[in-house]
N, C-alpha and C positions, 0 to 999 in steps of 0.2 A: 264609140268606146270597142271598141274590137277584138277582144278577149282570142288568146290560142288555145286549139283543141290539143288537149294531150297526147292525142293518136295520131297529131301531124308527125308526119316524117319528113327529112332534113330534104329529101329530095321532093318534098312536098308545093305547091302552090298555090296560090291565091287571087284577090284583086289587087290587093297587096303590095307584091310583087315578089312573094314566093318567101315562105316560112323566113328565112335570114332579115328578111325587110321587116317582118310581123315583130319577131324578136325586136329588133333594135327598136322601132317604136313605140313598141310596150318600156321597155328600157327607159327610152327618152324621158316615158310619159310617164311612168315610177322616179323618176328623176325629180322632173319637176313637182308632180306630184309632196317630194323629200325636200324643195328648196321652199316651199309653203306651210313648211312644218303642217303637211299631212299624210304622216305615215297612215292612218291605217285605207290609206284612197291607194296610196303605191303597193301596199302588204301582197291584196291578193293578184296584182298584177306582177310584183316580183314573182310569185308562188308558182304561179304558173309557169314561164320560163326554166323555174327550180328543174318541175318536173319533167319538163320537156328537154332540159341541155342540164343535166345533171352534173357534166363535168363542167362547167362555166366558173368561173370563178367571181366573174363579174357581179354573177346572177345572185352566186350567194354572199359577195359584200355588201349587193343591196338588199338584201334580204335581212343579213344583218345590222344593218343602217336604218331600217325600220325597225326592227324586234326594239334596237336600243330605244331609238326614239319612245317608243309605247312602253318603254319601263320593263320589259320581257328580257335582266342581265342578261340569267344562263343562258337562256335561248337562241340571245344573240351572239356569246362566246362560242358555242358552237357554229355559228358559220361561219362568224370571221376566223378562228382554226380551219376549217373545211375551204375556206377564201384558198389562203394561203396554202393550204396543202397543197389545192389544186398549182396554184403560181404565186411563188412568195414575192413577188414583185408588184401583183395586182396591184394598180391604183387604190389609195384611199384607201386599202384593207388594212393597214401598220398602226394610219389613222386613226380611226373609227375603232378599233381595239384599242388603244395607245389611249383615248380620250374612257370607251369605258375605263379600262383598269383604270384608269385616273381616276372616275366620280365614283370608282369602291373603294377608293384609297390603298391602293395595290403598287403603289407607286412604285418602286421596284422593277414590277412588269410594265408597270408602263412607259418606266426609262428607256428601255430595251424599242416597244416598241417605235416611242416618237421619235428617237435618235434613228430609230431604222427608216421612219418615216419621210426623215429628212435627208439620207442619203437617196429616198427613191424621188423626191421631187421638192427641194427646196424652199416652195410652197408655204411647209407645211412648222415652217419654222415659229409662228405665232404659238405653237401649241404647245412645242418644248418650250416657250416664255410660259405658257402654263403650269408644265411641268417645276419647271425650278418653282412657279409660286407655291404648288402645292410643299415643294421639298422644304418650303421658307418657312411655312404655316408650319409644317408638322418641326420642326425646329431641327432640322436635319439639312443642316446650314452648310454642310463641307458638298453635298451633292446639289443642294442649286447651286451652289458656286461652279458645279463645273459646267450644269444648265444654262448658265446665264452666261458664261461661257463660252459654252459651246452657240447660242444665239449670235452675242456680238463679232463669232466668226462667219458665221452663215448668215449674218444679215445686219452689214458695215452699215446701210441707215438705223439701225435699230443700238446701235452703237453706244449710246449714253443713259439710252433707257437700260439694255442691262448692266452699264459699270454702276448707277444708282443701283440694282438689284444688287449686285455681287457685294457693292460694301455694303450691305442691308447683310447678309452672308455674313460678314467679315467679321462684324459689330459683335450678329452671335456667336460669331468662331471666340469670340471676346480679342481679334484682332483689329482692335481699333484704329493705331497706324496708319492697317496698311488697309483700313478700309477708307483711310482720309486721301489715297494715292487713287483710290479708283471714285470716290468723289472730285475731286480734282481732274482725275482725268477725265469724266463725265462733262464737266462746267466747262472745262476746252471743248471736246466734242459738241458742245452747244449755250454754247452762253444764255442762252433765255431758258433755259432747261430749269425751273423755279424749286423742282423737287432735291433736284442735283446740289442745290447752295444752300437749299434748307440743311440739309444731310450733312456737307462736310461743316456748315459752321457748330450744328449740334455735335460733331463728330469733335470740331478742334477743343471745342468747350469743356468735353467730354476726358479729354488731356487733358485739362489748366492748360491750353494753349491760346491765353488771351490772346497777345501781341499776332498771332497766324490765323487770328476767328477776327482781330479789329482790322486786317488786310484783307482778307474773305468779304467780310461785309463790307467795304471800302470798293472791289472786285463788284460785289452784284450789286450794286444801289449801280455803281455805270452804267453797267448788263442792263436793268431791271427796275429803271427810278423811278417806277410807279407801283410797284411791287410793296404791299402792306408791311410783310416780314420783313424785307429787306428794309424797310422806310422806318421802322419801330427801334430795329435794332442798331441801326445809325443814331438816332437818338439817344439811342442809350448809351450809345458809350463816345457820344460829343463831349461831355462831362463839363456842357456847358445852360444852370439854368435859365429857363426854367422847365423842368423834364415835363412832358403829358404825362397827366393827373392816374389813367391807365392804356392799355393796349388795346385800338380799334379792334373791334369786331373783329373786321374783317380779318385784319392779322393771326387774331386768336383762332379763325377759323381755319386759315391757311395754312398757318403753322404747323398746328394739332394737326388736320388733314393728311400735313408729307412722311409727319414722325409717329405718324397712327403705324405704321408695322417696326416700329425700333420699340415704341413703347408698348405694345399691345404683342410682340415673340421673341423680339430678340435682345431685351433686354428688361426683362416683367421680375428679377428678385423687390429691384427697389419701390413695385406698384403695392406689390404682394409686404413686403418691411410693413409700410406706409398703413398699409389694408388691416393685415394682423395686428398693430398699437390701436390702431382706430376699434377692434373689435375686440380689445381688451377693454380699453376706456370705457366705453359702450356697457360693458361688461362688469367692472369692477363698479361703477357709479347709478347703474339702473338696476343690476342686480338679473337674474334669469332671465333668461329669454324668455316671453309674454308669450310671443307669436301676436301681437296684439297692439301693434301702433303700426300706421302709418306715416311710411320713410319715406322721404326724398332721398337720394344720391343725384346731389347737383353738382357739374361737373360729374359726372360719372365717369368719362373717358372709356377703357377699353372695360370695365367692370371689374376693377380688384375687388373691391370691397362690397359686391353686389351679392354674390356667394356666401360671405361671411355675417352678412345683418339680414338675410333671409331670416332667421330664429326667430329674432324680434319683429319679425312686419306680420301684420295682417296684407297689407299692400306696399309694396315695395314698386317705385319709378325710382327714374333716372334721367335725365335732362343733360348734353353735351354739345354746345356749338357744332363742333364734328360733325360731320355725318361718317366719316368712314369709323371714328371712336365707336360713334354709337350700335356701327355693324358687328362689330367687336362684344363689344359689352352683348347685345341681340346673343351673340354665339355662346355665350354663360347660359341662357335661358333661367338665371333667375327672377327679374322682372318682372314684372304684371306690365307696366308700361317704358317706353321707353321713347324720350322724345331727340329729333335734332330741332336746338332753338338754346338762343340766347339765356344763359341760367336766370340772371339778376331780372330781368322783363318775365319769366319762364318763373320764376319768385313770384315775383308781383303779383302775378294774374290767382294766388292761392291763400286768400286771407284765412285764418286761424282752423288752416285743413288738418296741420301735421303736428305728428307726437316727437317725430323724431326729422334733423333736415342734418343733412350732411355737407358742408363746403371743403375738403379734403382740395388743397391743389388749389384753391378756383382765386385763390388772393393774392395770389401771386400775379396777377393778372392786373393790378388795379393797387392803387398809391391808401388813396383815405378811402379807408372802411364802412362809414357811415353807412352809406346806401343802403351798404352787403348788411350790415348790422342791423337795419332797422326795418328792411324787407323781410329778412329772420323773424324779429319781432312778432308783424304785424301775421307771419304766416303759421307761427307756429300756435296753437293750441296754450292754454293754462297749464301749465311743471311743462311743456314739452320743452325738447332738450335742442340743442345744437352743439357740431363736432365739424370746427376749422383747426384750419393750419397758418401756419406764414412762416414762412421762410425769416429766419432770424439778420434781427441786420441790432451789430451794438454801437451808438452813436447816438448825439443828444438832437435828431432829426426822429419825425413817428412813423416814416418809410422812406427810402433811398430805389432807384431804378439800379441794378446792375446793370453792366456790359455787358454782359447774356442776353438783356430783354428782361428780367424776371424783377417783381416788385420783393424786396425784402424789408419787414418790420420791428420795430422794435416794439419788445414783450413788454415792457410793464401798460407803454403806452396802451396797447392794445386790449390787454387784460383793459384797462380805465375803460375801452370806450365799449369795451361790451357792456360794463358795471351802470356808463351812463347811456345805455339803448335801454337799461330795464331789467338786466339778466345778471344771475349769480354764478359764479366762476364757482365750477363744484371740482372741476379735474385740469392738471397742466404737466403736461412730459415735454421735454424739449431730448429731439436726439437727431442721429445721424441720418437719416430713409433715404438721401438722394444719394442711389450709387454705382449712378453714372457718369458720378465724379474723381480724379484721383483724390482730391480731398475734399469731404461728404459736406457738404452745408446742413448746419443746425436747422429743426426743422422744430419750430414749437405747436403742439397740438392743446388743445383748449376745450373743454367739456360746461357747455355753460347753459344754465334751466331758465324757464321766463319764470319772472317774478308775476303773482296773480293781475295784476297793468302792468305794461310795458308803457315805455314811452310811446305819444301817437297814438 
């Protein structure tokens, strides 16, 4: 490795073919180190170039890159600004500075830098997409909408993905009807984009447009006949028994992975309403929070209930079949443990381990509830409690499969099944918590305690 001597003059020569050649080789080597994620090796090389050529915008930009990679945010910002003062269009400076601002949560400033980066170099579009995601996650949906619109314009090959994100932002703004247009455009652009179909159908049901949703499901099945979510929704809308007794694990995982952004960001009210009702039932039945219970939030989703359950917990664990949902739950930093796994299998592996089990919005994925109740009884300690919810169905059947793919249950039949499993119902509350629909669905919350000896 050959280093530049700081006293070398601009006209100096050496075996490498002159100072200019050495500078070029040194910077190239630094770039290779950065590409290999070795900023500590790149840094001394670039620092020598900056000493020798303090007016080099490229050198300042590379030095900023090394400092950013090493976590020295303030120092890196100074070097990015120095590079941009020397040359406002130096390649990579706007992009690197924008990414630094993005990671620091300075979204407005990041937007300016990344937009400028895209103007200079169209290949920076992916960072503009990242900016849109950051705006969306911060619930700044109008800004996210603009960012994804820009991606659509500068990168036509990503138009379908950008349209899906635009639709999610529109839902966050309460413009569900407009989001349908964006999702439709996405699947027309790319018929095999499963996320686009999932969001389209979900938005149509949210608008209480079941006929349009049925048409969309048929188009989805034609485009993607093997998609597990499409197949389940197709069976749900066939209205010809026998119906599947539960959604497949593949269907549930895929659906909630695809809907994680909407459930976690754009539509938080329903989740918080249900979580507050859950916490109220626990407090009203079990009494003041003792901080001594081993609690499992099965089907934890984005973790809306986690913060409210924490005061009762000595240990608080969560499990959900959707890895993306688990990522959102982890961001709440209130769980002692989180697992991405099928909740029933996870529950069956924990005999006599729990004081409180939460099964909110889990039984909407199954018709018969016996297996879940048996597993609950075995997992609970004596006098342990379970809180479960079911979408309400009034009729002569214990359960039905609705057109939107969710299972609804007859409340008296569910209460009877809970008692037959060896638990005593201590609280029952029916409320409209599904705030993502024009006609809110009734949901029944049941809190039951295991008797000294449960079935099995």
